[in-house]
N, C-alpha and C positions, 0 to 999 in steps of 0.2 A: 504493500500500500504506500509506495513512495509518492511524494508530491513535490512539485516545483512551481514557483510563482514567477511570472514576468508581467510587469506593469509598464506601460509606455503610452506616451501621448501620440495622437494621430493628427494629421492635417490634410484637408482636401487641397491645399494650395501648393504642395510639393510638386514642382515641375511647372507650375503656373506663375508663381511669383515667389522666387526664392531669395533667401538672404545671401550674404557673400559666399563664394565657393568654399572657403575654408570652413564655414559653419555647416554647410550642407555635408561636407566631407566628414566632419566630426560626428554629426548625427548618423550618417551612414556607417561609420566605424562602430558606433555603439549598437546600432541595429544588427550589424553583421556578427558582433560578439554574442548578442542575444540569440540570434539564429543558430550559431554554433553550439551554444549551451543546450538549446532545444534539440538539435540534431543528436548531440551526445546523450541526452536524457532519453530520447526515443519514446515519447509518451504513447500510451495505449488509448488515452482519452484526453481531449482538450475541452475545457470548460471556459468559454470566453464571455466575460461580462462587458457589455457594450451599450452605448446610448444609441439613439436614433435622432435624425434631424428632420423630422416630418417627411420621411421617405417611406417608412414602413408602418409607422404608428401615428394615428391621428385622433382628433377629438371626437370622432364618431364612436370610439371606444378606446380610451387611453388608460391602460392599466399602469400601476406603479412598477410592477415587475411582470415579466412574461418569459417562460421557458419555451424554446423552439423544439418541437418534435419532428419538424421538417422545415427546411429553410433554404432560401436562395438569396444571393447578393445581386443588387440592382446594377452595380457598375457605375455609380456616379463619380465624377471627377477622375475618370480613368482608373478607378479602382477595379479589382477583379469582379467579374460577373459570373453567375452560374450557381448551381446547387452546392450546398454544403453537405458533407458526409455525416449526416446526423443519425445516430442510432435511436430510432423513435421509441422503442419500448423502454430503453434505459432512460431517455429523457422524461418519459411519463412517470417512471419510478422516482426520478429525482423530484418531479413536481409533487408527487404524492407524499414524499418524505418531508418536503418543505411545508406542505399544508398540515401534515401531522405535527409539525413543530410550531403550529399556530402563527405562521407567517403566510399571508394571503398572496397567491401567485396565480397568474393565468397560464394557460397552455395553448400553443398555436401549432397547427399542422400546416400552416401556409405562411410562415414568418418571412418577411422581407427585411434584409439587413442592408445597410449602406456602408460608406467608407469607414464609419466608426468601428465596424466589426471586421470588414474585409481587409482593411489595411493592416490591422494587427496580425491576422492570419497569414497574409502575404509576407510580411516582414519576418515573422517568427518561424513559419513552417514552409514558406515557399509556394503556398497555394491554398485553395479553399477546401480541398479534399485529400490532403496528404495524410491526415489522421482523422479518426472519428471525432466529431466535435459537437458539443451541445452549446448553442448560443443562448445567453440569458440577457434579455433586454432590461435595462433600468432606465426609467423615464428621468431625463436630466434637463429637459428644456421646456416642458409643458406644465405650468402650474395648474393644480396643486401637485406637489411631489412628496414622496415619502420622506421621513426623517432619516438622518444618517444612522441613527440607532437601529431603525427598522432595516436599513440596508445592510448594516453589519450582521444583524440576526439572519437575514436572508443568506449571506455568505456562510455564516456559522452552520445553518441547517444543511446547506449543500455540502459543506466540508465534512460534517459528521456522517452524512450518507456516503460520501466518497471514501472516507477512512475505513468504512466497513467492506469495501471492495478490495480485490487483489490487483487492481490496475495501477500502472504508473500514470499519474494524473498531472497534467499541466494546467494550472489556473492562470487566466490572463485577465488583466484589467486594462481597458483601452479608453483613455480619456485625457483631455487637457486639464491643466491646473487653472490658474487664473486666466480667463479669456472671455471675450464677449463679441463673437462674430455677429454679422447682421441676420440673426434668426428672428423672424417676425413673431409677434405676440397676438393672442386672441383678443385680449383686452384692448379696446379702442380701435380694432382693425376695421378696415373697410369691408363691405359685404364680399367683395371679390377675394380679398386675402383671408377673411374668416372662412369662406367656403373651401379654400385651399388647405387651411389648417384642420378643417373638420373632415374633409373627404377628398384629399388631393392625391390619392394613390394613383400610380402609373401615369405620370404627366407626359405630355407630348415632348418630342425631341426639342422643339422650339422653346417650350416652357422651361425645360431643364437647362438649356443653353442660356436662357435669360437669367435664370437663378445663379448659374455659375459665373456669369458676367458681373452680376451684382456683388457677389462675394469677392471677386478679384478686384473690382473697383473699390470696395470697402477696405481691402487689405492695403491697396496703394495709398489711399487717403490716410489710413491709420499710421502707416509707416512714415508718411510725410508730416504727421502731427496735425492733420486737418480733419479730425474725426470726433464725433460725439460719443464713440464707443468707450466703454470703461477701460482705463489703462491697465496694463499688466501690473502684477503686484508680486515681485520676486520675494520680498520679505514674507508675505503671507504664504507663498508657495513653499518656501523652505521650511517654515514652521510646520505646515501640514505634513510634508514629507518626513520631517524629523519625528512626528508623532507615529507615523507608520513604522519607521525604523526602530523606534524605542520598544516596540512590542506592547506598549500600553494602549491597546486598540480601543478600549472602552472610552478613552478620552474623546473620541469623535462624537460620542453620544451627546455631548454638550454643545455641539456646533449647530447653530440656529440657521434655518434656511434663509431668512431675511438678511442675516449678517453675512452669509456667504455671498449673496448677490451684492450687498453693499460694498464689501471689501475686495471681492475678487472678480465680480462680473457675473452676468446672468448665465453663462455657460460653464462657470466654474463648478456647477452642480455635477458635472461629469466626474468629479472626484469620487462619486458614489461607486463607480466601477472599480476603482482602486480599493475602496473600503470593503466592498463585497469580496474581492479577490483575497485581500488580506484576512478577512473574516473566515473564508474557507480554509486558508492555510493555518490560521490560529486554532482551528478546530482539531488539528493534528497535534497541538502542543506548542511550546515556545519555539520561536523561529529566529533566524539570523538573516538580516536584510542588508543589502548594499545599494546605496544611491549611485547609480552608474553615470547619470548625466542630469544636468539641469542648466537651462539657459532660457531667458526671456527672448523670444524671437518675434519681433513686431511684424515682420513680413508674413508670418504664418498666424498672426493674431493669437499667440499662444505662449503661455508658460510651458515650456517643452521639457519633459522629464522622462527618465527610465529608471526602473528599479528591478532587482531580482531578489529572491529570498528562498530559503529552504529551511526545513525543521532543524533545530539544534542537534537532534539525534541522527541526522542524515550523515 
């Protein structure tokens, strides 16, 4: 029942609007090292905690958490597209175990994931179907959202289930730290935008291209200092990462959703994916974590980080 954790930030802007070549190179070196750790570990199952950016989940039915028993990636921003190799019966067993732990979770047999999930799988494993993978969606952009305590308990419930299997398990958290890209909000939205947030599944190619153009323009303005978007907050980022590394994971229970938005931006709620992944690891016992990378990268509108961790007994 070995377990290994890899948490990393993602960005849809890689290849569209990049920082200096040396920064891209250092990120790619960190990602290559993570890929090599995964290759050496050779997991028998990958559980990836990931957000969505109004590509697969909408306000027509927005769960706080959802486990995919079948899933495909949509291929936005040149991320990989196609089916994930999801073991459906095992995914359903995971959902049943979570529900038995008094954490409410949905189950999907037609989950759509975007770059928030696909990019992590590509970086760490080289594809969408290299290993059996169970995707776990965590709502990180659409208020109201679950608390960080509830997110930690989700990870704990999944980790306790995994610890009873004989599989080598890789748990992945895919999300930015402080950041606020131009994700629309339902509150105050026009009728057209509201409809897209409620039922915008499978947009046209033109609609997707327009959305990507808006994101690129926002990144260019943010980097130039001509933007209303929340600034990156490296101090806040490092404090959060230090909590994860400390092993005192219940500290996150006191983090308030409104304070996260105020201090780190509206999309900083993606830290939930890291909290859930560390919660799953902590269910195996004390762990040892390494902060492999951190840099505030304005071109990608992200506090960009990577960590890995293993149980102390490993």
